[in-house]
N, C-alpha and C positions, 0 to 999 in steps of 0.2 A: 502493499499500499504506500510505498514510499516514493514509486516511480511516477513520474509525470506522464501525461498521454503526448503522444506524438500523432499529430495531427486528427485530435479528438479519439484515438487509439490508444488505449491503455495495452503497456507491453506485459504480455503473460506467457507462461510457459509451463506445460503439463509436467508433473511430477506424479509419476507410479510409486505405488508401495510395493514393496518386496515381500508382504506377508502372504505366505504358502507359494510364493516363487519358486520354481524349481531349484533355481541357485542361492537360496535364502542360506543354507546352513554352512556353505564353500563360502559365500560372501560373510558371513559372521567369523570363521575362522581365519580369511585374508585380513579382515578388517583389524582383526587381535593383532597380527603380526605387522601389517602397515603402520598402525598407531605407534607402534615401539621404534620401527625406523624414522617416522617423523622427529624424534628426539635428537636424531644427529642432523638436521637442516637447520644452520646456522642463522639464516634469516626468518623463519617462521616464528610468530608471533601467535599467543593463544587469543589475545583481546586486544581493545585499546591500552587498558591499563598497563600491559605488558610493555606495550611499545611507549608508553609515556615514561616509563621506567627507564627504558633503553635511552631515550632521548635526555632525561635527565642526568643521566652518567656522562653525557659527554660536556666538554669546554667550548662554549661559541664566544669567549671573548673577542676573538678576531674577526667575528661576523657583524657586520651592521645589517641595517634594514636594507640593504641594496642585495642582500641575499634571501633566499628562499628556499623552500623544500619545494621538489616536483612528484607528482605521483604518476604511475603507470598502471593501466588498468586493461586485464585482458576481455575481448570482446565474447560475451557466450564461452565462458571457459570449459565448463563441463561437456557441452556436445561440443567442442571442437577440438579436443583431443583425439587425436588419432591414436585409437585402442593399441597397436602393435607398438607404437614409438612409446606410448605410455607402458606398456609393459617390459622394455628393455630399460626403460628410465628407473622404474622399480628396482628391477634385478641388476641394475648395475650400483646401486645403492645397498642393495640387501647384502650383493658379494662382498662389499665392504665391511659390513656389520652383522654378518650373520652369527659370529660367535659370541657377540656381545648382547644378543637378545634373547627374549624368549619364542624361540622360532617353533614350538608344538611338536618339536621331534620331526618335523619336515625336513628335507633337503632343497637346495635352491631350484633343483630341477622339478622338484612336489610343488615349489611355489609358481612355477612357470605355468606347469599343467593347471594349478588351480584359479592363477589369474587369466588364464585362455579361456575357460571354461565359463567362469563368470562374466568376462567381457564380451564372448561371441555368443552366449547362448541365453543373454538377458531377455526374456520374453514379460510382455507387457498383455494384460488381458482389460479389454475396454468393448462394452456392449456384449458380453458373451464371445468375442472375436480374438482370438490370439495373435499378435503382433511380435516380431522379433527387432528389437532396436540394433541397428547395421551400423551406425554411425556417432562417434562421440560415446561418452563416459554416462551411464544413465542416473538421472540427478537424485532419484529414489533409492539408491542402493545404498548400504553401510559403509562401502570400501570406498565410494567415491572422493569424501573429502581428502582422506590420506593420500588416496592414488593422484588427486590432482596436485595435493602439495608438493609430493615426491617429483612427479613428473614437471612441475616448476622449477624445483630446485636444479633439475638437469638443464633445462632452458636458460635460468640466469645465471648458473656457472659460466656456461660457454658464453654467453653475452658480456659478463664481467671480466672474462678472461681477455676479449678482443677488445674492450674498451681500455683496457691497462696497456695492453701489448700495442697496439694500431695508435690508442689517440692519448695515452699517458694520463686517463682519470680512472681514478677508484673513489668512490663516495666516502664521505664521513662515516655515514649510516646510509645502511640499506635493509630494510626490513618488509616483511609482506604477509600479510593476512589473506590466506589461499592466493586470490589473484589481484589484491590489491597491494601495490607496491610505494612504498615512501623512500626516497632518496635523496640525496643531497648534503650539505648546501651547495647551493648553485647561485652564480648571480644571474638577476632577474633577466639579463639581456644575453646572458652565454649562450652563444650559438652550438654549443655542444648538447643542450637539448635537444635538438632536432637529432644530432648524430645517436645520442642515447635511444632515441625511438626509432631509428633506423636500425641500428643494429639488433635490438631486441625484434624487432620485427624479421630480421634475416635469418634466424635460427630455426623457426619452423613457417610454413606458410599457411598453416592450419590454425597455429596459435597466434593471435596478432593482438597488439596492443595499441590503446590511446593514451595520449602525454596530456597533463594537466599542469600548466605553468601559471601561478598566481600573477595578476596585474601588480602595477606599483601599489604599495601601502595594503595590500589585500593578503588574507590569510589563506592557507592551505586547508581546504576543509577535507578530512579524511576519517572513516569509519564515523565514530560519532564524537569528535572534536575537531575544532579547528587550531592552527599552531602557526605564530607568525615569530620571527627574529627580530628583535628591537633592543638596540644598543648592547649588542653584545649578549645576550639572554631571550629566553624562550617566553613568550606570552601563549597559553592555551586556553579555552573553554571549550564548554558543552556544546557540540551542535547537533541541530535538527534539522533534517533534510527538508526542503520547503514543500515538498510534495506530501510528507508524511500526515495520516490521515486525524492525529493526536488520539487514536482511540488506544485505551489502556485497558487494564483490568476496570471493571465497571463496580462503582460504590452497592448499587443494587445486585451485583452477583450472591449467588446463594452458597455462597463459601462462608466459613468461620472468619472471624472479626481478628483473629490472631493471624490468619495469612494477609489480610487486607493491610495489617499494622506493619507486618512484614514488608510488604509489597512496597507502603509509602518509605518506609525507612531506608531500605533499599535503594529506593530511586533517588532521595534527598543525597545518601552518601555517593551515590554511583556520580552524580551532578556534581558534587563538591571535587571529587576525586578527579575530575576531568576539568580543573580549574587552577590556574597556577597562582593565583591571589584572591584576597578576600573581595575585592571588587567586582572581578570575572564572575566570582561566585555567586554573589548577589543578584547581577543580571541574569545569570543562567537559571537560578532558582524560581525567579520571576516569571521566567518562561516554564519553568515546570510546573508551578502553580496553577498556570493557566490551564495548562494541558490537564491537570488533575481535575480542573474544577470543571471542566468539559464532559468529565466522565463522574462526575456527582458527588465528589469528594468536596466536605465544606471546610470553612475556617478551624475549624475544632479538630477536624482531621488531619489537617496541615500542621498545627500548633503539637499536635501531640506525636507526629512521625518526628518531628525534630528533637524529641526527647526519647521516642522510643529504643530499647535496645533489644535486639534478639538474644536472648538469654538459650537457645537452644543447646541441649548438654550433647558434647561428644561420647557417648557411652557404646563402648564396643563391649561389652560383658557378654560372651557366648551364652551367658545363662538367661539373656532375656530372650521372651517370645513375643514377635510382633503380630498384629491381626488387625484387618481394617474394620472400620463399622461405617455404616451409611451416616453423611452427615445431614441434620434433620434442622436444629437451628443451635445458635450458642448455647440457649438454656441447657437445652438436653445435652449437649456437649459438657457443660460445667457439672451436671449431675452424675454424668458417666464416670468423670475423674473424679469426683469425691467418693464415689462408689470403691473404685481402685486403690 
């Protein structure tokens, strides 16, 4: 819901579930292995907070506002990955780290067979008709995210090697979330921006990138924050895409109040964590408050969210037994808890 319409048409794509798919069990096994291999991808970040941590660890004292970060984004990554190229990319990384991960007792040849099976036998059922996906990585598959991350690692490694060898350029920071890449700093007028785009698009004719370079005095909007270099330091704040519908958890949702309180408190904390100073934090919180208000939350809910702390206990005792009960209302929940 964050995509703006193009010529009056909203950009949508189908995502099929792997539930009861013929490849489901092998998909699960492969995902367990690929998820461990992702740990060996230095550019990979798990979330925006992970990326902000990497940025804050760097020294920008020699960079002024004439410098900026730029972003690269793959056009339709999942459905653009050439499957055989992706398989070979994954195996190249797996061969380097096979003995360092829990490989479930499989050999590299076993992994190749499993990858080929799930990539080339992915079946989609729609209106009781069976279809075979013949191009690109299926978006509904469990293995798709780590498969894409590992494939992108091979692409970017080759591109960065060319940039260093032929153009004597190595970015101070190069981080990626799936297919969104942040790199820099670069002078806003640096002609190497176009060279970077050309080199990345040279690696694979199927995996093509777009480039975003902020204008003068503009911040780079990346994931859910904006970042700009000013006087040798970083300023960043929470960013909400202009096409976002502002839909969140509704105050009238039929779920326990505790979950609503957790949601509010986490929302406030997440916004504060994505702001570099108190002034930027206050502006971002005003925007968050507007969004929550559209979803039925009142001033008293907002005041409680700023004080509320999630006191969830991390009790991993094997003697505990858990079982679910249907939610009826908060009064009923309190009665049940008091009984126990």
